[in-house]
N, C-alpha and C positions, 0 to 999 in steps of 0.2 A: 098158147099165146107165146109168140117167138120173143127171143130174148131183146131185139130191138123194140117189141111193143112194150115189153116191160120196163127198159130203160126209158123210154118215151112217157110211159105212166108215171113212174118214179119223179122224172123231173117236172112232169105236170103237175104232181101232187105238191111237190116241194114249191113250185111256183105259186101255187093257187093258197098254200098256207101262208107262204111270206106276203103276197099280195094282199091276201085278206087280212093279216095283222096291220098293214100299213094301210089299208082303207078303214079299219075299226080305229086307228090312231086319228086319222083324217075327220072321220065323223066325228070323235072326241075334241078335236081342236075346232071344228065348226060350231058345236055346242057351247065351247067356252065363251066367256065375256070378251067382246072387243076391246082391244086396247089401242089406241091411236098414238101416234109418235108424240104428239103434244101432251096427251095424258102420262106418256111412259116419262117424259122429261119432268114433268111436274111431280110426279112420284119421286123420281130419283133425287129431285133437287131438296125434296122434302125429307127423305128416308134414308138416302145414302149415308153410309156411316162416315167415310173421309169427310164430306162436306159438312157433316154434322160436328167433326172434331174441329175443323177449320172456324167454323162458327163459335165453337166454344172459344176458341183463341181470341176471338173478338172481346168476348165477355171478360176474360182474363186481362187483356190490355186494357179494358175500361175501368177495371177495378185497380190496377195496378197506377193508372193516371189519377184516380180518386185519392189513392193513398200518397202519392208524390206530392199533390197539393196541399196534403195536411202539414208537409213541412214548413209551411208558411207561417203557421200559427204557433203560438208559444210552446215550449217543450217544457211538460211539468214531469217531476222525478221526485219521488219519495225515497227515503230509505231509513231502516230501522235497525239499530244494533242492541241486543240484549246480552249481558253476562253475569255470571258469580265470579267475584273477585277470588284470585288465588292468594294473593298479598293484600295488604289493608293499606291502601294509598294515604297518606295523612300530609297536613301542613301543622309545621311548627313555629309558632309565635315566639321570639326570644323575649326575656323581660325588657321591657322599654323600648322595643323595637317600634311602637306606635308613638314613641315621644312620652309625654307625661300627662297627667289629668287635667293640671290647670294650666298647661301651655308654657310653662318656664322651663328653663333648663334645668333647675335644681329640684323641680317639683315631684311629686310621686309618680313612679314610672308606670308606663301603661303598655303592656300588661304588667301587673305587679309582679309576676312569675312567668317563667315559661310553660307556655299552653300547647297542648298537641290537640289537633282536632283532624280526627278521620274525616276522608274526603266522602266516603259512603260507607252503606251498611247493606249486607248481602246482596240481594240482586240489584244490578245498575245498568245503565246503558245509554243511549242518546237517538234521537229523532232528527231527521234534518227533511227539508223540502225546499228543492229549487223549481223557479219559474225562469226559463231564458227565451226571451225574444229575439230572434235573428233581425239584423239590421242590414250589414253590408252583404250577407250570405243570401237575401233575397233574390238579387241578381242572377246568382249560381242557381238557385232554386227555380227562377223563371226559366233559365235555359233546360232544365232537367225537365219540366212541365212541357215545354214545347216539344223536347225529343220524344217524351212518352206521348205526346198527341200524335207525333209523326209515327211511332210504335203502333198508334191503334188505328191510322190509317193504312200502314202497311199491312195489318192483320185484316182490315177491311178488303185489301186488294188482294190479298192471298186467299181471301173466301171467295172473291169473284173469280179468281183463275181457277179455282178448285170445281166452282159452279160451270164455268166454262169447259173445263176438261170433262166433266162428268156429262154434261149435255152433249159433248162430242162424241164421248163413250157410247152413251145411249143411242145415238143416231148410228153410229158404226153398227153396234149391235142389232138394231132393230133392220137395218138394211140387210144385214148378213142373214137375219132371219126371213126377211122377204125374198132374198135371192135364193135362199135354201128352198123355201116352198114354191117359188116358181120352178126351181130346177126339179123338184120332186114331181109336181104336176105334169111337166113337159115329159119326163122319165115315166110316170103312168101311162100318159097318151101313148107313148112309144111302146110300151109293153102291150097295150091294147093292139097297136098294128102288128106288132110281132105275133101275136094270137091270132089275128086274123089271118095273115100269112101262114101260120102253122096250121089253121084249120083248113085253107086252100090247098095247102101242100099233102095233107092227108087224104083229099079227095083225089088230086093227081097222083099221088101214090098207088091209091087203091086201082084207078085207072091205068096205072104203069105209064104215065107220062111224063114223070120226072124221077131222077135217080134218088135212092135210099141217101146217098150222102147229103144231097141238097136238103132232105128232109132233116135229117140230123144237124147239120149246119143251122138251119132256121130255129129248132130247137135250142140249140146251144146259143144262139143268139139271143132269145127269149129268156134262158136261164140268166144271161149276163145281164140283161136288163133288168129283171127281177132283183138281181143282186145290187143293183146301182138304186133301184128303189128303197131296198132296205138300209142301204148306207146312207142315202139320203135321209132317210127317217131317223135315225140314229144321230145324224149330224144335227138335225133341226131341233131334237130335244135336248143335245147338249148346248146348242146356242141360246134357246130359249131360258135354261138355267144359268147360263152367264148373264141375260140379261135381267132375269129375277134377282140376280145378285147385285147388279149394279143398282137397279131399283130398290135395294134393301129388303127385298121382300123374301118368304121362303121359295126354296128352289122348285117345288112343284105346284107353284101356283100357275092354275091354267089360264091361257089367253090365247086370242088371235090376234092377228095383225089386221090392218087397214092398208089396203092397197093404196099406192102414191102413185101421181102421174109418172109416165116412163121418162118424162123430161120435163126440166123446168124452164122458166122465163130467163132470157138473157141477163147476164149481171151487170152491174154499173160499170164504166169504163175504169181502167186501170189508176187512173190519177185519183178518182173519185174513193176506190178501192184503198189507197195508200194513205189518203187523208183520214179516212175511217179507222184504219188499223191503228195509227199512232195516237188517236184519240182514245181509242177504246181498250186497247191492249193492255192487261195488267202488268206484264214486264216492264213496260214503258213508264207507268205509275211508278212502280217498285222502285226503279233504278232513278227517278226523280226524288223519290222519297229517300232513298239512300244517300244520295247527293247533299240533300238538305241536313240528313242527321249527320253527316260528316262536317258539314259547315258549323251546326250547333256544338260537335265535339270539338272542334278547334277553337270556337269562341269559349268554350268551359276551360279549356286549357289555358289560354289567356287570362281567364278569371282567377287561376290560380296565384296571381300577382297580387290579388286583393285580400288585405287582411279581413279575417273573420271577427266583425265587431257586432256586439250582441248586448242588450239591456238584460240583466240578472238580477233576480230576487233571492236572497237565501234566508232561511230560516231554520235555526238550531235550538233545540230543548233537551238539555241533558236531564236524564231521569234518577230519581232517588240518589240525589248528591247534594252535599252541604257546600256552602261558600259560592258555589259557581251561580251565575245567574241562569234563571229557569228559560228565558226566553230571549232569544238573540235573533234579531232581524236586521237584515242589511239590504241595500240596494244599490246597484253601481252598474259600470260598464266593464265588459268582458271582451279582452283583445287577444286573438291568437294569430301569430304570424311566424313564419319560418324567414328570416332574412337572406340566408345562405342555403342554396339548394345545390351548388357546384354546377349549374348549368342544367339540371334536370327539367326545369320549367321550360327553359328554351328549347332544349332538345324534344320534349313533348310537343310542345306548339309546330315545331318544324315537321315531325312526324305526323301530326294533325293535318296540317297543310298538303303533305304529299297524298293523305288520304282523301282529301276534297278533289286534288287533280285527277287521282285514279277514278273517282265517281264520277266526274264529268266525262272521262274518257269510255268509262263503261256505259253511262247513258247514251252516248253517240254509238258505242258499237251495239247496244240493243235496239236502237231505232234502225240502225242499218240491218240487223238481221231481220226484224221485224218487216221491213221494206222486202227483203230478200224472200221471207216467206210467202209475202203477198204475192209478190210477181209469180213466185214458182207455182203456188196453188192457183193463182188466177189462170195461168198458161195450161196446167195440168187440167183444169176444169175444162176448159175450152176443147183441149184435145180430146177428152173423155166424151165430151157432147158429140163432138165430131165423130168418134169410134162408135158410138152408140146408134147413131144414125145409119152408119154402115152395117152394124150388126143386125139392126132390125130390116134393113133390105135383104140381107143374106138370108135371114131367117124367113122371111116372107117367101123370097124366090126358092128356097129349099122344100118350104111345105108344099107350094104349089107343084112344083117339079116331083114331089113323092106322090100327089094326087093322081097326077097325070100317067105317072110310071105305074101305080096301082091299078089303075083303070086299063092300060095298055096290057098289064100281066094277066087280068082278069080275062082279057080277049087273047091271049096267048101270043101277042105282039111283041112283048120283050121277055129275056130270059130273068130267070130267080136271081141270078147274079146280080143283073141290073137294079132289080128292085131291092135286094140286101143293101146294095152299094149306096141307094138313094136314102133307104131308112139311115144308114151311119151318117150320111151326109146330113139329114135333119136333126139328129142327135147331137152333129158336131156344130151345127148352126145355132141350135136352141142353147147348148152349152157356152158358146162363144156370145150369144146375145145376154144369158144371165151374167157372165164375167163382165160384159160390158156394162150391163146395169148396175151392178155392184159397184164397178171401177167410178162411175159416173156420180153415182150417190155418195161414194166414200170421198170422192174429190170435192163435191158440193157440201159435205160435212167439213174436211178439212179447209176450204175457203172460208166458210163461215167462222170457223174457229181462229182463221188468220186475221178475221176482221174484228175479232173480239166479240161475237155474239154467243149467246147462249142458245 
């Protein structure tokens, strides 16, 4: 066997092994359960870890709101202090300090002599209880409750934004898998064409109707095409792992995709798209909530001028003491106020007013950016739709040209060089089609995201 035949045999064996491995992987993929795009989005929204984290933020905000509402209710505090005396506190009643026993100036003194009475013996202490019902503070607490409600709304919007971004990520990953699968199939078809060409060249070589260099050139192109098959197969596995990660599943979970239409219906006009985006985009809602929170912060700063007035009940009970009353209960009004703050409250109000102005400008900026995003994605989608139509036409023309060239080559009407060039042209046309298809569906996903859709 000649050196050239050995080389061709080695290349053929390597190509066969690689092609067989890719074919086995393709068969395994076909045996896997089908995963539609709708199902992939549903699984991701249910199992994606960042989405679950955002959902827990809603629960945290809800509990925080419930905790803030309890500040409207009476505040109950208890305190107990127990001790053993290091010294012996006592009261001394001097002779006659309480007057006389008969009430006359010269009567027998009361007490008749000095009396020393210890305040306590051994363990002592006291217990207190306080119940305070806020009154004027209810206005401030109401502002805090409203602000916590806005925080809950903000958490909901962030959760919705995370769902939208996750849906967009699933679409992009799903379309990438589809694109690679289509590219892999096209490359496998090209390999089969190269194999047929190589088979014909072997026959012509035996008949000495072609040069050895032509045969080797065809074999090299076959090997290159088979390498592309292996590369596409590896890329496909990586993309499937990435999609499984977004869906919150095990990396090795098998699935096969469902083909989607090559092109979708035309979208609504730009004016409708703008209105939809402003109404749906979480960024706009978040900016509106931030503006409302800034207004509540300003009102809360102004409420600092209101004195804190509350209704308070106090109870005190000394333990193991003499002379002192055992139960002391009082009820009354409590007022706390700082009359002089050296302009702190005034400056705080001004600062909060600036924050309100900033939040209004930020809302306008967000709305403008949303409109720009919608306009850009709308135009990009229109361009990609037209480009896809061009790529489809170019692919069909190249495939038809290859079929004609192959027939002519079998009849020895055209040269091998023409056939190889046309096969390369088909590969380039298929690659251009796959790129255009991915660009279209990526633009479609970006446009849906710009509209605020999941």
